[in-house]
ZADO-1210 file (C-alpha; in nm, 4 decimals, padded with zeros to 6 digits):
<atoms>
<atom x="-14.2947" y="05.7560" z="-11.5123" code="MET" pos="1"/>
<atom x="-13.9324" y="05.8111" z="-11.6041" code="ALA" pos="2"/>
<atom x="-13.7616" y="05.6379" z="-11.8919" code="TYR" pos="3"/>
<atom x="-13.4875" y="05.3826" z="-11.8321" code="LYS" pos="4"/>
<atom x="-13.2032" y="05.2375" z="-12.0357" code="ILE" pos="5"/>
<atom x="-13.1882" y="04.8601" z="-12.0809" code="THR" pos="6"/>
<atom x="-12.8934" y="04.6264" z="-12.1308" code="ASP" pos="7"/>
<atom x="-12.9241" y="04.6814" z="-12.5069" code="ALA" pos="8"/>
<atom x="-12.7327" y="05.0092" z="-12.4532" code="CYS" pos="9"/>
<atom x="-12.4057" y="05.0261" z="-12.6481" code="ILE" pos="10"/>
<atom x="-12.2836" y="05.3425" z="-12.4690" code="SER" pos="11"/>
<atom x="-12.2829" y="05.5550" z="-12.7840" code="CYS" pos="12"/>
<atom x="-12.4067" y="05.8640" z="-12.5989" code="GLY" pos="13"/>
<atom x="-12.6600" y="05.9682" z="-12.8631" code="ALA" pos="14"/>
<atom x="-12.9367" y="05.9874" z="-12.6036" code="CYS" pos="15"/>
<atom x="-12.7448" y="06.2150" z="-12.3674" code="ALA" pos="16"/>
<atom x="-12.7147" y="06.4807" z="-12.6348" code="GLY" pos="17"/>
<atom x="-13.0908" y="06.4791" z="-12.6917" code="GLU" pos="18"/>
<atom x="-13.1994" y="06.5140" z="-12.3281" code="CYS" pos="19"/>
<atom x="-13.3184" y="06.8732" z="-12.2721" code="PRO" pos="20"/>
<atom x="-13.2674" y="06.8539" z="-11.8942" code="VAL" pos="21"/>
<atom x="-12.9379" y="06.6638" z="-11.8818" code="GLY" pos="22"/>
<atom x="-13.0866" y="06.3633" z="-11.7045" code="ALA" pos="23"/>
<atom x="-12.8707" y="06.1102" z="-11.8927" code="ILE" pos="24"/>
<atom x="-12.5119" y="06.0386" z="-11.7953" code="ALA" pos="25"/>
<atom x="-12.2495" y="05.7759" z="-11.8600" code="GLU" pos="26"/>
<atom x="-12.2734" y="05.5025" z="-11.6008" code="GLY" pos="27"/>
<atom x="-12.0751" y="05.1881" z="-11.5325" code="ASP" pos="28"/>
<atom x="-12.0849" y="05.0052" z="-11.8665" code="GLY" pos="29"/>
<atom x="-12.3878" y="05.1872" z="-12.0074" code="GLN" pos="30"/>
<atom x="-12.5700" y="05.5186" z="-11.9871" code="TYR" pos="31"/>
<atom x="-12.8232" y="05.5812" z="-11.7101" code="VAL" pos="32"/>
<atom x="-13.1218" y="05.8136" z="-11.6700" code="ILE" pos="33"/>
<atom x="-13.1727" y="06.0034" z="-11.3443" code="ASP" pos="34"/>
<atom x="-13.5391" y="05.9325" z="-11.2723" code="ALA" pos="35"/>
<atom x="-13.5673" y="06.2427" z="-11.0523" code="ASN" pos="36"/>
<atom x="-13.4524" y="06.4709" z="-11.3356" code="SER" pos="37"/>
<atom x="-13.6311" y="06.2973" z="-11.6260" code="CYS" pos="38"/>
<atom x="-13.9313" y="06.4977" z="-11.7510" code="ILE" pos="39"/>
<atom x="-14.0783" y="06.2086" z="-11.9539" code="ASP" pos="40"/>
<atom x="-14.0464" y="06.3913" z="-12.2862" code="CYS" pos="41"/>
<atom x="-13.9200" y="06.0870" z="-12.4795" code="GLY" pos="42"/>
<atom x="-13.6618" y="06.2823" z="-12.6803" code="ALA" pos="43"/>
<atom x="-13.3986" y="06.0213" z="-12.5974" code="CYS" pos="44"/>
<atom x="-13.5935" y="05.7291" z="-12.7407" code="THR" pos="45"/>
<atom x="-13.5719" y="05.8493" z="-13.0999" code="GLY" pos="46"/>
<atom x="-13.1969" y="05.9059" z="-13.0698" code="ALA" pos="47"/>
<atom x="-13.1140" y="05.5526" z="-12.9530" code="CYS" pos="48"/>
<atom x="-12.9897" y="05.3317" z="-13.2393" code="PRO" pos="49"/>
<atom x="-13.0588" y="05.0088" z="-13.0454" code="THR" pos="50"/>
<atom x="-13.4004" y="05.0979" z="-12.8980" code="ASP" pos="51"/>
<atom x="-13.2508" y="05.0495" z="-12.5514" code="ALA" pos="52"/>
<atom x="-13.4623" y="05.3215" z="-12.3890" code="ILE" pos="53"/>
<atom x="-13.8050" y="05.2249" z="-12.2573" code="ILE" pos="54"/>
<atom x="-14.0692" y="05.3777" z="-12.0337" code="GLU" pos="55"/>
<atom x="-14.0162" y="05.2373" z="-11.6983" code="GLY" pos="56"/>
</atoms>
């Protein structure tokens, strides 16, 4: 199950730099995770300062 970014996202971009497969990109107002590219590693969750990334 891919991770997803909630409305708590502040668009800091910290998560995008941690994703080993480049599945995170800047979206409209907040970052988004491409569920088809996400490998469920969880590297992004530790990088998020607002805990906006959840398994989903």
